[in-house]
SEVOMI-194542 format. One record per residue (C-alpha): x, y, z; residue in one letter. Coordinates in pm, 1 decimal. Layout:
BEGIN
<node X="X" Y="Y" Z="Z" aa="A"/>
...
***
This chain:
BEGIN
<node X="-4998.1" Y="-3266.1" Z="220.0" aa="S"/>
<node X="-4690.1" Y="-2989.9" Z="311.9" aa="V"/>
<node X="-4892.7" Y="-2810.3" Z="553.7" aa="Q"/>
<node X="-5209.5" Y="-2570.4" Z="604.1" aa="E"/>
<node X="-5231.2" Y="-2160.9" Z="639.5" aa="L"/>
<node X="-5446.0" Y="-1983.5" Z="810.7" aa="T"/>
<node X="-5536.1" Y="-1624.8" Z="672.3" aa="V"/>
<node X="-5734.1" Y="-1400.5" Z="845.8" aa="S"/>
<node X="-5713.8" Y="-1023.7" Z="862.1" aa="A"/>
<node X="-5929.4" Y="-706.9" Z="918.1" aa="S"/>
<node X="-5862.6" Y="-530.6" Z="604.1" aa="K"/>
<node X="-6034.6" Y="-462.5" Z="287.3" aa="A"/>
<node X="-5722.3" Y="-503.9" Z="85.5" aa="A"/>
<node X="-5500.0" Y="-770.1" Z="-73.3" aa="A"/>
<node X="-5351.9" Y="-1046.9" Z="239.9" aa="I"/>
<node X="-5106.4" Y="-1233.7" Z="76.4" aa="R"/>
<node X="-4913.8" Y="-1532.5" Z="242.7" aa="R"/>
<node X="-4628.0" Y="-1760.4" Z="122.2" aa="H"/>
<node X="-4532.7" Y="-2127.2" Z="184.5" aa="I"/>
<node X="-4167.8" Y="-2244.9" Z="171.5" aa="R"/>
<node X="-4111.1" Y="-2626.4" Z="130.3" aa="F"/>
<node X="-3777.1" Y="-2765.1" Z="57.1" aa="S"/>
<node X="-3572.9" Y="-3079.6" Z="45.3" aa="D"/>
<node X="-3805.4" Y="-3289.6" Z="-231.6" aa="L"/>
<node X="-3625.8" Y="-3505.3" Z="-492.3" aa="D"/>
<node X="-3556.3" Y="-3413.2" Z="-811.0" aa="E"/>
<node X="-3810.3" Y="-3484.3" Z="-1019.0" aa="D"/>
<node X="-4187.2" Y="-3378.7" Z="-1146.5" aa="Q"/>
<node X="-4473.3" Y="-3270.0" Z="-900.3" aa="Y"/>
<node X="-4836.5" Y="-3180.0" Z="-950.9" aa="D"/>
<node X="-4861.6" Y="-2884.3" Z="-708.7" aa="V"/>
<node X="-5217.2" Y="-2818.9" Z="-565.0" aa="Q"/>
<node X="-5416.7" Y="-2526.4" Z="-398.8" aa="V"/>
<node X="-5706.5" Y="-2552.4" Z="-201.6" aa="R"/>
<node X="-5918.6" Y="-2346.8" Z="27.1" aa="R"/>
<node X="-6108.8" Y="-2615.1" Z="263.7" aa="V"/>
<node X="-6329.1" Y="-2373.0" Z="448.7" aa="T"/>
<node X="-6661.4" Y="-2275.1" Z="315.3" aa="E"/>
<node X="-6810.2" Y="-2047.4" Z="81.4" aa="D"/>
<node X="-6978.9" Y="-1761.1" Z="285.9" aa="T"/>
<node X="-7280.3" Y="-1542.4" Z="180.3" aa="S"/>
<node X="-7143.1" Y="-1240.8" Z="348.0" aa="S"/>
<node X="-7083.2" Y="-868.7" Z="226.9" aa="D"/>
<node X="-6892.8" Y="-872.5" Z="462.5" aa="K"/>
<node X="-6652.3" Y="-1133.0" Z="430.0" aa="I"/>
<node X="-6384.7" Y="-1222.4" Z="134.8" aa="F"/>
<node X="-6300.0" Y="-1529.4" Z="88.9" aa="D"/>
<node X="-6164.9" Y="-1558.2" Z="-300.8" aa="A"/>
<node X="-5823.3" Y="-1707.3" Z="-311.0" aa="T"/>
<node X="-5570.6" Y="-1654.1" Z="-588.5" aa="W"/>
<node X="-5215.1" Y="-1817.7" Z="-612.6" aa="W"/>
<node X="-5046.6" Y="-1570.1" Z="-742.4" aa="T"/>
<node X="-4659.2" Y="-1829.7" Z="-843.0" aa="G"/>
<node X="-4455.9" Y="-2052.7" Z="-784.2" aa="L"/>
<node X="-4083.9" Y="-2038.4" Z="-757.8" aa="K"/>
<node X="-3838.0" Y="-2305.0" Z="-735.4" aa="T"/>
<node X="-3469.1" Y="-2186.6" Z="-552.5" aa="V"/>
<node X="-3166.5" Y="-2425.4" Z="-620.5" aa="T"/>
<node X="-2859.0" Y="-2344.6" Z="-394.6" aa="Y"/>
<node X="-2592.7" Y="-2311.1" Z="-646.0" aa="Q"/>
<node X="-2396.0" Y="-2034.4" Z="-734.3" aa="P"/>
<node X="-2573.2" Y="-1841.3" Z="-1058.6" aa="P"/>
<node X="-2290.7" Y="-1631.7" Z="-1154.2" aa="V"/>
<node X="-1965.6" Y="-1888.0" Z="-1259.6" aa="L"/>
<node X="-1708.6" Y="-1583.7" Z="-1314.2" aa="M"/>
<node X="-1451.4" Y="-1624.8" Z="-1085.4" aa="K"/>
<node X="-1271.5" Y="-1389.9" Z="-847.6" aa="G"/>
<node X="-1654.9" Y="-1217.3" Z="-739.4" aa="I"/>
<node X="-1792.0" Y="-1189.6" Z="-435.8" aa="S"/>
<node X="-2246.5" Y="-1235.4" Z="-444.5" aa="Q"/>
<node X="-2524.8" Y="-1197.9" Z="-158.3" aa="T"/>
<node X="-2869.2" Y="-1327.8" Z="-183.8" aa="A"/>
<node X="-3148.5" Y="-1141.3" Z="-68.6" aa="M"/>
<node X="-3466.1" Y="-1269.9" Z="50.8" aa="R"/>
<node X="-3735.5" Y="-1056.2" Z="0.4" aa="M"/>
<node X="-4133.1" Y="-1040.1" Z="187.0" aa="K"/>
<node X="-4398.4" Y="-856.7" Z="-93.8" aa="G"/>
<node X="-4570.3" Y="-645.0" Z="5.2" aa="T"/>
<node X="-4754.2" Y="-276.9" Z="-151.7" aa="D"/>
<node X="-4455.0" Y="-117.1" Z="-12.5" aa="Q"/>
<node X="-4232.9" Y="-333.7" Z="-242.8" aa="L"/>
<node X="-4244.1" Y="-205.4" Z="-639.3" aa="S"/>
<node X="-3995.1" Y="-352.7" Z="-940.9" aa="G"/>
<node X="-3582.7" Y="-387.2" Z="-826.5" aa="A"/>
<node X="-3405.3" Y="-237.8" Z="-547.7" aa="V"/>
<node X="-3213.8" Y="65.3" Z="-592.8" aa="D"/>
<node X="-3063.5" Y="82.0" Z="-259.3" aa="Q"/>
<node X="-2867.3" Y="-167.5" Z="-80.2" aa="L"/>
<node X="-2533.4" Y="-118.6" Z="186.5" aa="N"/>
<node X="-2342.4" Y="-379.2" Z="272.4" aa="S"/>
<node X="-2042.8" Y="-427.1" Z="455.3" aa="L"/>
<node X="-1740.0" Y="-627.5" Z="281.0" aa="L"/>
<node X="-1444.1" Y="-758.6" Z="392.7" aa="Y"/>
<node X="-1153.6" Y="-864.9" Z="113.2" aa="S"/>
<node X="-1027.2" Y="-1244.1" Z="168.6" aa="V"/>
<node X="-656.5" Y="-1294.3" Z="-12.7" aa="L"/>
<node X="-393.9" Y="-1416.5" Z="46.8" aa="P"/>
<node X="-305.5" Y="-1318.0" Z="451.3" aa="D"/>
<node X="32.7" Y="-1406.8" Z="679.2" aa="Y"/>
<node X="-11.4" Y="-1615.6" Z="960.2" aa="D"/>
<node X="228.2" Y="-1641.2" Z="1252.6" aa="Y"/>
<node X="107.4" Y="-1955.5" Z="1417.7" aa="A"/>
<node X="182.7" Y="-2179.4" Z="1105.5" aa="T"/>
<node X="441.0" Y="-1925.5" Z="899.4" aa="E"/>
<node X="252.0" Y="-1906.3" Z="628.2" aa="T"/>
<node X="31.3" Y="-1719.6" Z="367.1" aa="W"/>
<node X="-350.7" Y="-1836.6" Z="436.4" aa="I"/>
<node X="-696.9" Y="-1701.5" Z="256.5" aa="E"/>
<node X="-860.1" Y="-1519.5" Z="498.3" aa="R"/>
<node X="-1069.7" Y="-1175.7" Z="563.1" aa="P"/>
<node X="-799.1" Y="-893.7" Z="569.3" aa="T"/>
<node X="-713.9" Y="-477.0" Z="662.9" aa="Q"/>
<node X="-352.5" Y="-569.5" Z="652.5" aa="N"/>
<node X="-200.6" Y="-348.3" Z="428.7" aa="P"/>
<node X="70.6" Y="-604.7" Z="370.1" aa="A"/>
<node X="-204.5" Y="-844.5" Z="212.2" aa="S"/>
<node X="-344.8" Y="-594.1" Z="-25.6" aa="F"/>
<node X="-12.0" Y="-492.4" Z="-159.1" aa="F"/>
<node X="45.0" Y="-840.1" Z="-259.9" aa="R"/>
<node X="-304.0" Y="-915.0" Z="-396.5" aa="Y"/>
<node X="-227.9" Y="-600.5" Z="-603.8" aa="V"/>
<node X="95.4" Y="-759.5" Z="-796.4" aa="L"/>
<node X="-5.4" Y="-1131.0" Z="-806.6" aa="Q"/>
<node X="-387.9" Y="-1143.8" Z="-791.3" aa="N"/>
<node X="-411.5" Y="-1298.6" Z="-1156.4" aa="S"/>
<node X="-477.4" Y="-1674.7" Z="-1103.8" aa="E"/>
<node X="-849.7" Y="-1542.1" Z="-912.4" aa="L"/>
<node X="-927.2" Y="-1452.0" Z="-1242.3" aa="W"/>
<node X="-925.8" Y="-1729.7" Z="-1459.8" aa="V"/>
<node X="-1117.9" Y="-1915.9" Z="-1604.7" aa="D"/>
<node X="-1117.8" Y="-2279.7" Z="-1701.4" aa="D"/>
<node X="-998.5" Y="-2228.9" Z="-1974.2" aa="L"/>
<node X="-703.7" Y="-2094.3" Z="-1922.5" aa="G"/>
<node X="-840.7" Y="-1758.9" Z="-2020.0" aa="E"/>
<node X="-751.5" Y="-1424.7" Z="-1828.8" aa="L"/>
<node X="-1086.5" Y="-1196.1" Z="-1762.4" aa="S"/>
<node X="-1058.2" Y="-853.4" Z="-1918.5" aa="P"/>
<node X="-1178.6" Y="-781.4" Z="-1604.9" aa="D"/>
<node X="-904.7" Y="-859.0" Z="-1381.6" aa="A"/>
<node X="-731.4" Y="-576.5" Z="-1202.1" aa="P"/>
<node X="-399.3" Y="-679.1" Z="-1213.2" aa="N"/>
<node X="-362.2" Y="-839.3" Z="-1637.4" aa="A"/>
<node X="34.6" Y="-920.1" Z="-1582.8" aa="R"/>
<node X="-4.9" Y="-1061.6" Z="-1222.1" aa="G"/>
<node X="398.6" Y="-1192.1" Z="-1072.9" aa="L"/>
<node X="495.4" Y="-1517.8" Z="-924.9" aa="K"/>
<node X="624.5" Y="-1529.7" Z="-611.3" aa="D"/>
<node X="988.7" Y="-1527.5" Z="-776.4" aa="N"/>
<node X="941.5" Y="-1189.6" Z="-852.9" aa="R"/>
<node X="794.9" Y="-1061.2" Z="-468.7" aa="I"/>
<node X="990.0" Y="-977.2" Z="-158.8" aa="Y"/>
<node X="789.6" Y="-1212.3" Z="70.0" aa="L"/>
<node X="1050.5" Y="-1175.0" Z="366.2" aa="D"/>
<node X="1017.3" Y="-779.2" Z="320.7" aa="N"/>
<node X="623.7" Y="-843.8" Z="265.5" aa="L"/>
<node X="622.7" Y="-1041.2" Z="623.3" aa="Q"/>
<node X="848.6" Y="-770.7" Z="755.9" aa="D"/>
<node X="576.1" Y="-528.4" Z="614.4" aa="F"/>
<node X="257.1" Y="-782.6" Z="846.2" aa="H"/>
<node X="452.3" Y="-741.8" Z="1136.6" aa="D"/>
<node X="530.7" Y="-365.4" Z="1117.2" aa="H"/>
<node X="110.6" Y="-265.2" Z="1011.1" aa="C"/>
<node X="-19.9" Y="-544.8" Z="1294.6" aa="R"/>
<node X="214.8" Y="-393.1" Z="1543.4" aa="I"/>
<node X="115.0" Y="-68.1" Z="1506.7" aa="H"/>
<node X="-281.4" Y="-178.7" Z="1399.2" aa="G"/>
<node X="-257.7" Y="3.7" Z="1026.5" aa="F"/>
<node X="-508.8" Y="-81.3" Z="829.7" aa="E"/>
<node X="-624.8" Y="-21.6" Z="478.5" aa="Y"/>
<node X="-987.1" Y="-2.5" Z="378.5" aa="N"/>
<node X="-1090.5" Y="88.4" Z="30.5" aa="A"/>
<node X="-1373.1" Y="80.8" Z="-235.0" aa="Y"/>
<node X="-1206.0" Y="121.3" Z="-600.0" aa="I"/>
<node X="-1494.7" Y="149.9" Z="-829.9" aa="D"/>
<node X="-1254.2" Y="301.5" Z="-1042.9" aa="W"/>
<node X="-933.1" Y="268.3" Z="-1268.9" aa="E"/>
<node X="-582.1" Y="326.7" Z="-1141.4" aa="A"/>
<node X="-256.8" Y="177.0" Z="-1213.6" aa="S"/>
<node X="-112.2" Y="-147.4" Z="-1050.2" aa="V"/>
<node X="202.8" Y="165.1" Z="-917.7" aa="W"/>
<node X="-62.2" Y="411.2" Z="-806.3" aa="D"/>
<node X="-272.4" Y="147.4" Z="-559.2" aa="M"/>
<node X="88.3" Y="36.2" Z="-473.4" aa="L"/>
<node X="151.2" Y="379.5" Z="-318.9" aa="Q"/>
<node X="-209.2" Y="463.9" Z="-195.7" aa="E"/>
<node X="-184.8" Y="112.0" Z="5.7" aa="I"/>
<node X="188.4" Y="114.8" Z="148.9" aa="A"/>
<node X="103.7" Y="502.3" Z="262.6" aa="S"/>
<node X="-128.6" Y="318.2" Z="497.6" aa="C"/>
<node X="152.2" Y="116.8" Z="653.2" aa="G"/>
<node X="366.0" Y="437.1" Z="628.2" aa="R"/>
<node X="601.5" Y="257.3" Z="367.4" aa="A"/>
<node X="655.3" Y="279.2" Z="28.0" aa="A"/>
<node X="738.3" Y="54.1" Z="-277.3" aa="P"/>
<node X="1006.6" Y="-7.0" Z="-453.1" aa="T"/>
<node X="1270.8" Y="-282.2" Z="-628.6" aa="L"/>
<node X="1481.7" Y="-488.9" Z="-380.3" aa="I"/>
<node X="1740.0" Y="-746.6" Z="-577.6" aa="D"/>
<node X="1485.4" Y="-675.6" Z="-903.3" aa="G"/>
<node X="1250.5" Y="-823.7" Z="-659.7" aa="K"/>
<node X="894.3" Y="-652.4" Z="-530.1" aa="W"/>
<node X="854.9" Y="-510.2" Z="-168.5" aa="G"/>
<node X="848.4" Y="-179.9" Z="50.5" aa="V"/>
<node X="1059.2" Y="15.1" Z="205.6" aa="V"/>
<node X="911.3" Y="119.4" Z="538.9" aa="I"/>
<node X="948.9" Y="494.4" Z="704.4" aa="D"/>
<node X="1131.4" Y="341.0" Z="1061.7" aa="R"/>
<node X="1479.9" Y="388.7" Z="1245.5" aa="V"/>
<node X="1656.3" Y="91.8" Z="1075.3" aa="P"/>
<node X="1841.1" Y="-118.3" Z="1272.4" aa="D"/>
<node X="2192.4" Y="-107.7" Z="1155.4" aa="Y"/>
<node X="2371.0" Y="143.8" Z="963.1" aa="I"/>
<node X="2426.6" Y="121.6" Z="610.0" aa="A"/>
<node X="2695.5" Y="353.0" Z="544.2" aa="Q"/>
<node X="2882.3" Y="675.5" Z="649.2" aa="H"/>
<node X="2917.1" Y="918.6" Z="398.0" aa="V"/>
<node X="3242.8" Y="1076.4" Z="413.1" aa="T"/>
<node X="3478.3" Y="1260.6" Z="222.8" aa="T"/>
<node X="3672.3" Y="928.0" Z="145.6" aa="S"/>
<node X="3378.6" Y="819.6" Z="-70.6" aa="N"/>
<node X="3174.3" Y="1107.0" Z="-183.4" aa="S"/>
<node X="3237.1" Y="1506.6" Z="-282.8" aa="W"/>
<node X="3005.1" Y="1813.8" Z="-326.7" aa="G"/>
<node X="2816.1" Y="1748.2" Z="-42.7" aa="Y"/>
<node X="2558.2" Y="2058.4" Z="88.3" aa="Q"/>
<node X="2257.5" Y="2066.1" Z="273.5" aa="A"/>
<node X="1967.1" Y="2302.2" Z="221.0" aa="T"/>
<node X="1701.3" Y="2359.3" Z="568.5" aa="R"/>
<node X="1347.5" Y="2438.7" Z="471.7" aa="I"/>
<node X="1146.0" Y="2699.5" Z="725.2" aa="F"/>
<node X="798.6" Y="2502.2" Z="638.0" aa="P"/>
<node X="461.5" Y="2709.6" Z="720.7" aa="S"/>
<node X="335.0" Y="2442.3" Z="1001.0" aa="V"/>
<node X="-74.5" Y="2434.9" Z="1025.0" aa="P"/>
<node X="-241.5" Y="2460.9" Z="1335.5" aa="H"/>
<node X="-392.5" Y="2162.4" Z="1237.3" aa="A"/>
<node X="-521.1" Y="1927.8" Z="958.9" aa="F"/>
<node X="-863.3" Y="1884.6" Z="801.1" aa="R"/>
<node X="-872.7" Y="1492.6" Z="727.4" aa="V"/>
<node X="-1204.3" Y="1402.8" Z="541.1" aa="Q"/>
<node X="-1250.1" Y="1026.8" Z="534.6" aa="F"/>
<node X="-1515.1" Y="773.2" Z="566.2" aa="N"/>
<node X="-1576.3" Y="697.2" Z="892.8" aa="N"/>
<node X="-1620.8" Y="327.7" Z="984.2" aa="E"/>
<node X="-1772.9" Y="378.1" Z="1341.6" aa="D"/>
<node X="-2025.7" Y="578.0" Z="1136.2" aa="A"/>
<node X="-2135.2" Y="339.8" Z="903.8" aa="G"/>
<node X="-1879.2" Y="475.2" Z="685.6" aa="F"/>
<node X="-2058.2" Y="820.4" Z="616.5" aa="I"/>
<node X="-1837.7" Y="1109.8" Z="485.4" aa="Q"/>
<node X="-1728.5" Y="1232.2" Z="830.7" aa="D"/>
<node X="-1413.5" Y="1428.7" Z="877.1" aa="E"/>
<node X="-1140.6" Y="1472.2" Z="1173.8" aa="R"/>
<node X="-877.5" Y="1769.4" Z="1314.1" aa="L"/>
<node X="-561.6" Y="1659.2" Z="1371.6" aa="V"/>
<node X="-378.9" Y="1948.9" Z="1587.4" aa="F"/>
<node X="-38.6" Y="2039.2" Z="1653.5" aa="A"/>
<node X="123.2" Y="2061.7" Z="1983.6" aa="D"/>
<node X="-66.8" Y="2331.8" Z="2177.9" aa="G"/>
<node X="-384.7" Y="2418.1" Z="1921.3" aa="Y"/>
<node X="-679.7" Y="2278.2" Z="1989.7" aa="D"/>
<node X="-1056.6" Y="2360.9" Z="1808.2" aa="E"/>
<node X="-1058.1" Y="2706.4" Z="2024.9" aa="N"/>
<node X="-681.3" Y="2813.9" Z="1922.7" aa="T"/>
<node X="-616.4" Y="2665.8" Z="1596.5" aa="A"/>
<node X="-625.0" Y="2933.1" Z="1321.6" aa="R"/>
<node X="-419.1" Y="2802.9" Z="1024.0" aa="K"/>
<node X="-579.4" Y="2494.0" Z="904.0" aa="I"/>
<node X="-517.4" Y="2290.4" Z="574.2" aa="E"/>
<node X="-645.4" Y="1968.8" Z="421.3" aa="G"/>
<node X="-487.9" Y="1627.1" Z="391.3" aa="L"/>
<node X="-624.0" Y="1328.2" Z="243.3" aa="Q"/>
<node X="-558.6" Y="977.4" Z="398.2" aa="L"/>
<node X="-715.2" Y="704.3" Z="151.8" aa="P"/>
<node X="-778.2" Y="400.1" Z="239.0" aa="G"/>
<node X="-823.8" Y="523.1" Z="614.9" aa="I"/>
<node X="-1180.9" Y="468.0" Z="746.8" aa="T"/>
<node X="-1080.0" Y="446.4" Z="1167.2" aa="N"/>
<node X="-1070.5" Y="760.1" Z="1310.5" aa="S"/>
<node X="-771.1" Y="642.4" Z="1603.9" aa="D"/>
<node X="-561.7" Y="572.5" Z="1266.7" aa="L"/>
<node X="-689.2" Y="915.2" Z="1138.4" aa="V"/>
<node X="-547.8" Y="1105.8" Z="1402.9" aa="W"/>
<node X="-228.0" Y="895.6" Z="1355.8" aa="K"/>
<node X="-154.5" Y="975.4" Z="1093.6" aa="H"/>
<node X="-220.4" Y="1295.9" Z="1108.3" aa="G"/>
<node X="4.7" Y="1395.9" Z="1372.3" aa="R"/>
<node X="304.9" Y="1164.7" Z="1181.3" aa="E"/>
<node X="254.5" Y="1355.8" Z="879.3" aa="H"/>
<node X="227.6" Y="1660.1" Z="1124.4" aa="M"/>
<node X="620.1" Y="1599.3" Z="1253.5" aa="A"/>
<node X="754.4" Y="1500.3" Z="945.8" aa="T"/>
<node X="690.2" Y="1854.2" Z="834.4" aa="V"/>
<node X="889.0" Y="1956.6" Z="1178.0" aa="I"/>
<node X="1086.4" Y="1780.1" Z="1237.3" aa="L"/>
<node X="1250.8" Y="1688.0" Z="827.0" aa="R"/>
<node X="1358.8" Y="2039.9" Z="784.2" aa="P"/>
<node X="1632.1" Y="1955.2" Z="596.4" aa="Y"/>
<node X="1824.7" Y="1829.8" Z="284.7" aa="E"/>
<node X="2117.8" Y="1696.2" Z="208.3" aa="H"/>
<node X="2305.3" Y="1585.5" Z="-186.1" aa="S"/>
<node X="2628.1" Y="1464.9" Z="-281.1" aa="F"/>
<node X="2802.4" Y="1277.6" Z="-525.1" aa="Y"/>
<node X="2912.5" Y="941.9" Z="-489.6" aa="M"/>
<node X="3105.4" Y="704.7" Z="-768.5" aa="D"/>
<node X="2862.1" Y="384.0" Z="-874.9" aa="V"/>
<node X="3142.0" Y="157.9" Z="-703.3" aa="E"/>
<node X="3130.8" Y="318.9" Z="-350.3" aa="H"/>
<node X="2729.3" Y="293.5" Z="-343.5" aa="L"/>
<node X="2656.6" Y="71.5" Z="-102.8" aa="N"/>
<node X="2331.9" Y="189.7" Z="68.7" aa="A"/>
<node X="1985.7" Y="154.2" Z="-125.2" aa="V"/>
<node X="1685.3" Y="318.4" Z="-25.4" aa="R"/>
<node X="1505.2" Y="253.4" Z="346.1" aa="G"/>
***
């Protein structure tokens, strides 16, 4: 005997109830359901009972494919539910190798740091290899790199840079894109760009360096030219993004230049910031793009022999 169930309601429609029981041994069982109340002769009481189904649940992964996340739902059967569920929303976090400052190692955990996603895109293939050693055709990167092809110290510095400034990357990718395009999008969320450093993949961060790499003078170069650009600076940027504070619905924010607000801004241009869902980060990145237009109006060019070239990008 598992349990008794009382079924009673003041309604003429069918009443559905269910019983769950678990912790059974792996064996074969005969299951019986019996109504214990007496039959009634009243035409206002319905006591006919039907057993509509018996389902068993085994708590094991139903899909053995690697590299994917799975969700289980338990729904109550009512007159309002019929057929398949066609709408389902969920909030997901990527579990990736993330740099841990306490242990000074990369550990797998939920993360939003752009540096972790940058490394994942470069070498995620091991998550998509089956037990026979075959790479799934659905693997995001079919040519994952080994650790010796990645400048890990550089990515650790990038990780720390993103952590200090609060930079995040949040995106749902459901389209085909090249590895290079994804690296550019991810790095841009941390104000960086992908590059090769001594033959290894890394990033160059848009920041003031700690040292001067090289002086360019008439002794090691020639043909120097400087060009000033006179851009038409907008009063504000209109940024559309999926607002995480509003359930990731489509939203927009105006990022104003100094001296302008919603009442005085007339010249407004659109700005795309893929991977950014935080309103404060939208403002922060928008202001950085505004400052770039205003404070970087010069382009410098010169010629130099390769044996004199010591500086690299960044």
